[in-house]
C-alpha positions as CSV (number, residue, x, y, z in Angstrom):
1,M,-36.5,39.7,149.0
2,D,-39.6,37.8,147.9
3,S,-42.5,38.1,150.3
4,N,-42.8,34.3,150.2
5,D,-39.2,33.9,151.4
6,T,-39.9,36.6,154.1
7,W,-42.9,34.6,155.4
8,R,-40.8,31.4,155.3
9,N,-38.0,33.0,157.3
10,R,-40.4,34.2,159.9
11,L,-41.9,30.8,160.2
12,Y,-38.4,29.3,160.6
13,V,-37.5,31.7,163.4
14,M,-40.8,31.1,165.2
15,I,-40.7,27.3,164.9
16,F,-37.0,26.5,165.2
17,H,-35.6,29.3,167.4
18,T,-36.4,29.2,171.1
19,D,-34.4,32.3,171.9
20,T,-37.1,34.6,170.5
21,V,-40.4,35.7,172.0
22,A,-42.4,34.1,169.1
23,G,-40.3,30.9,169.3
24,R,-40.9,30.5,173.1
25,R,-44.6,31.1,172.7
26,F,-44.8,28.6,169.9
27,D,-42.9,25.9,171.9
28,K,-44.8,26.5,175.1
29,T,-48.1,26.2,173.2
30,L,-46.9,23.1,171.5
31,L,-45.9,21.5,174.8
32,L,-49.4,22.2,176.2
33,I,-51.0,20.6,173.2
34,I,-48.7,17.6,173.5
35,L,-49.6,17.3,177.2
36,A,-53.3,17.6,176.4
37,S,-53.0,14.8,173.7
38,L,-51.3,12.5,176.3
39,V,-54.1,13.1,178.8
40,V,-56.7,12.1,176.2
41,V,-54.8,8.9,175.3
42,I,-54.5,8.0,179.0
43,L,-58.2,8.8,179.7
44,D,-59.2,6.7,176.7
45,S,-57.4,3.7,178.1
46,I,-59.8,3.7,181.1
47,D,-62.6,1.3,180.4
48,D,-65.5,3.3,181.8
49,V,-64.3,6.5,180.1
50,H,-63.8,4.7,176.8
51,Q,-67.3,3.1,176.9
52,N,-69.0,6.5,177.5
53,Y,-66.8,8.9,175.6
54,A,-65.0,6.9,172.9
55,S,-66.4,8.8,169.9
56,F,-65.9,12.2,171.6
57,L,-62.3,11.4,172.5
58,A,-61.6,10.0,169.0
59,Y,-62.7,13.3,167.5
60,I,-60.4,15.2,169.9
61,E,-57.5,12.9,169.0
62,W,-58.0,13.4,165.4
63,G,-57.9,17.1,166.0
64,F,-54.5,16.7,167.7
65,T,-53.3,14.5,164.9
66,V,-54.3,17.2,162.3
67,I,-52.4,19.8,164.4
68,F,-49.3,17.8,164.6
69,L,-49.5,16.9,160.9
70,A,-49.8,20.6,160.1
71,E,-46.8,21.4,162.4
72,Y,-44.7,18.7,160.8
73,I,-45.4,20.0,157.3
74,L,-44.6,23.6,158.4
75,R,-41.3,22.4,159.8
76,L,-40.5,20.7,156.5
77,Y,-41.6,23.8,154.5
78,C,-39.6,26.4,156.4
79,S,-36.5,24.3,157.2
80,P,-33.4,25.2,155.1
81,K,-32.6,21.5,154.9
82,P,-35.9,19.6,155.1
83,L,-34.3,16.1,154.7
84,R,-31.8,16.9,157.5
85,Y,-34.7,17.8,159.8
86,A,-36.8,14.8,158.7
87,F,-34.0,12.3,159.6
88,S,-33.0,14.1,162.8
89,F,-34.0,12.8,166.2
90,Y,-36.7,15.4,166.7
91,G,-37.9,15.0,163.1
92,L,-38.4,11.3,163.5
93,V,-40.1,11.8,166.9
94,D,-42.5,14.4,165.3
95,L,-43.3,11.9,162.5
96,L,-43.9,9.0,165.0
97,A,-46.3,11.3,166.8
98,I,-48.5,11.4,163.7
99,V,-48.2,7.8,162.3
100,P,-50.2,6.0,165.1
101,G,-53.2,8.3,164.6
102,I,-53.2,7.2,160.9
103,L,-52.7,3.6,161.8
104,A,-55.7,3.8,164.1
105,L,-57.9,3.9,161.0
106,Y,-57.0,0.3,160.3
107,Y,-56.1,-1.0,163.7
108,S,-58.0,0.6,166.6
109,D,-55.6,-0.4,169.3
110,A,-52.8,1.5,167.5
111,Q,-54.2,4.7,169.0
112,Y,-52.5,3.8,172.3
113,L,-49.2,4.0,170.6
114,L,-49.8,7.8,170.6
115,I,-48.3,7.7,174.1
116,I,-45.0,8.0,172.2
117,R,-45.8,11.7,172.0
118,I,-44.4,11.9,175.5
119,I,-41.0,11.8,173.9
120,R,-41.8,15.2,172.3
121,M,-41.8,16.6,175.8
122,L,-38.0,16.5,175.5
123,R,-38.4,19.9,173.8
124,I,-38.9,21.3,177.3
125,F,-35.1,21.2,177.7
126,R,-34.8,23.6,174.8
127,V,-37.6,25.8,175.9
128,L,-36.4,26.2,179.5
129,K,-32.7,26.2,178.4
130,L,-31.8,23.1,180.4
131,G,-29.4,21.9,177.8
132,P,-26.3,22.5,179.8
133,Y,-27.6,20.2,182.6
134,L,-27.9,17.4,180.2
135,K,-24.1,17.5,179.6
136,Q,-23.7,15.9,183.0
137,A,-25.3,12.8,181.5
138,H,-21.9,11.9,180.0
139,Y,-20.8,10.8,183.5
140,L,-23.5,8.2,183.5
141,L,-22.6,7.1,179.9
142,D,-18.9,6.8,180.9
143,A,-19.8,4.8,184.0
144,L,-22.0,2.4,182.0
145,R,-19.2,1.9,179.4
146,G,-16.7,1.3,182.2
147,S,-18.8,-1.2,184.1
148,K,-20.1,-3.0,181.1
149,Q,-17.7,-5.9,181.2
150,K,-18.0,-6.3,185.0
151,I,-21.7,-6.3,184.9
152,L,-21.8,-8.8,182.0
153,V,-19.6,-11.2,184.1
154,F,-21.9,-10.6,187.1
155,L,-25.0,-11.4,184.9
156,L,-23.4,-14.6,183.6
157,C,-22.7,-15.7,187.2
158,V,-26.4,-15.0,188.1
159,C,-27.6,-16.9,185.1
160,T,-25.5,-19.8,186.1
161,L,-26.8,-19.7,189.7
162,V,-30.5,-19.6,188.7
163,T,-30.0,-22.4,186.2
164,V,-28.4,-24.6,188.9
165,F,-31.0,-23.7,191.6
166,G,-33.9,-24.1,189.1
167,T,-32.7,-27.5,188.0
168,L,-32.1,-28.6,191.6
169,M,-35.6,-27.5,192.6
170,Y,-37.1,-29.4,189.6
171,V,-35.3,-32.5,190.8
172,V,-36.2,-32.1,194.5
173,E,-39.8,-30.8,194.2
174,G,-41.0,-32.3,191.0
175,P,-44.1,-31.6,188.9
176,E,-46.5,-32.5,191.8
177,H,-45.4,-29.3,193.6
178,G,-45.6,-27.0,190.5
179,F,-42.1,-27.4,189.2
180,T,-43.2,-29.0,186.0
181,S,-40.0,-28.3,184.0
182,I,-36.5,-26.9,184.3
183,P,-37.5,-23.6,182.8
184,K,-40.3,-23.4,185.4
185,G,-37.7,-24.0,188.1
186,I,-35.4,-21.3,186.6
187,Y,-38.3,-18.9,186.6
188,W,-38.9,-19.6,190.3
189,A,-35.2,-19.2,191.0
190,I,-35.1,-15.8,189.3
191,V,-38.2,-14.6,191.3
192,T,-36.7,-15.8,194.5
193,L,-33.2,-14.6,193.9
194,T,-34.4,-11.1,193.1
195,T,-36.5,-11.1,196.3
196,V,-39.7,-10.5,194.3
197,G,-41.5,-13.5,195.5
198,Y,-44.7,-13.8,193.5
199,G,-45.7,-16.9,195.5
200,D,-47.3,-18.7,192.5
201,I,-44.8,-21.5,192.9
202,V,-43.6,-22.5,196.4
203,P,-41.5,-25.4,197.7
204,R,-43.3,-28.0,199.8
205,T,-40.6,-30.4,200.9
206,A,-38.2,-29.7,203.7
207,L,-35.2,-29.9,201.4
208,G,-36.8,-27.6,198.9
209,Q,-37.4,-25.0,201.6
210,V,-33.8,-25.2,202.7
211,I,-32.7,-24.6,199.1
212,S,-35.2,-21.7,198.9
213,A,-33.7,-20.1,202.0
214,M,-30.2,-20.4,200.5
215,V,-31.5,-18.7,197.3
216,M,-33.0,-15.9,199.3
217,I,-29.9,-15.3,201.3
218,T,-27.8,-15.4,198.1
219,G,-30.1,-12.9,196.6
220,Y,-29.7,-10.4,199.4
221,S,-25.9,-11.0,199.2
222,I,-25.5,-10.2,195.5
223,I,-28.3,-7.7,194.9
224,A,-26.0,-4.7,195.6
225,V,-23.2,-5.9,193.4
226,P,-24.2,-4.2,190.2
227,T,-25.0,-1.0,192.1
228,G,-21.5,-1.0,193.7
229,I,-19.8,-1.6,190.3
230,F,-21.7,1.3,188.7
231,T,-21.2,3.6,191.6
232,A,-17.4,3.0,191.6
233,E,-17.2,3.6,187.8
234,L,-19.4,6.7,188.2
235,A,-16.9,8.1,190.8
236,N,-14.0,7.3,188.5
237,A,-15.7,9.1,185.7
238,M,-16.3,12.2,187.8
239,R,-12.8,12.1,189.2
240,G,-11.4,11.7,185.7
241,E,-13.2,14.8,184.6
242,Q,-11.6,16.7,187.4
243,Q,-8.2,15.4,186.4
244,Q,-8.3,17.0,182.9
245,H,-5.5,19.4,182.4
246,D,-5.3,21.2,179.0
247,C,-1.8,21.8,177.8
248,P,-1.3,25.5,177.1
249,V,0.9,24.7,174.1
250,C,-0.6,21.8,172.2
251,S,-4.0,21.8,173.9
252,K,-3.9,18.1,174.8
253,N,-6.2,17.1,177.6
254,H,-6.9,14.1,179.8
255,H,-3.5,14.1,181.6
256,E,-3.0,12.3,184.9
257,H,-4.0,14.1,188.0
258,S,-0.4,14.3,189.3
259,A,1.1,15.1,185.9
260,A,3.2,18.3,185.8
261,F,4.3,18.1,182.1
262,C,2.4,17.3,178.9
263,S,2.9,13.8,177.7
264,R,2.7,15.0,174.1
265,C,5.0,18.1,173.9
266,G,6.7,18.0,177.3
267,N,5.8,21.6,178.3
268,A,4.7,22.4,181.8
269,L,1.0,22.2,182.4
270,F,1.1,24.8,185.2
271,K,2.9,28.1,185.5
272,K,5.3,28.4,188.3
273,I,4.3,30.9,191.0
274,E,7.2,33.3,191.7
């Protein structure tokens, strides 16, 4: 085997394999560098720090950009399928971690986009072998898919309510009390219905205050609706996972909880206990 290929294979094992000593060391070092670069970006956003240490932090940031660029090139070099890596999720994230540093040459505020490097911290799941725990996320995805239509109907009702209340307040209060337009009234209705209450626009008339009280009570009444919908769907998703019975003959799954026979081949799902 060519010495060049041997060196390339060693690089591949070190960079892409987390189940080796060299791979774990590489990933842990990389995570520390990513974390340090995020700290630099955060510090640079503080005005006092930026005014006193802007040049120093810029040099440090350029050092991090060079490191990440070298790492990205090494990944392309040692990967058996460079294009597959380049267009993978991690490949695109690795590229996005470099681009803002280059854009900062032409647009200074682009450096704050470097905070996107925090996405690279997802590699910690590979390093610490937390991948199996992420499989539980499919419960949340199933619950979101199952509750999508109900939540959309709920949001449509909320939009109708805030439009009605906003228009009503525009008519009752008028521009002299800050409700200068219907969109302004809708904005007030959203802030009030969600119980945020910025206080930049408040009703002054007695009728307006009565309507305001009605909006606040309505907000408390409906604020738990989407949570209840999602929780119910999440419970159904988790219960559905527990109701999966694989047929020992045709391997079909997702049978009903009370099913005793396979709906595809008709064979018994469970063996009789003698």
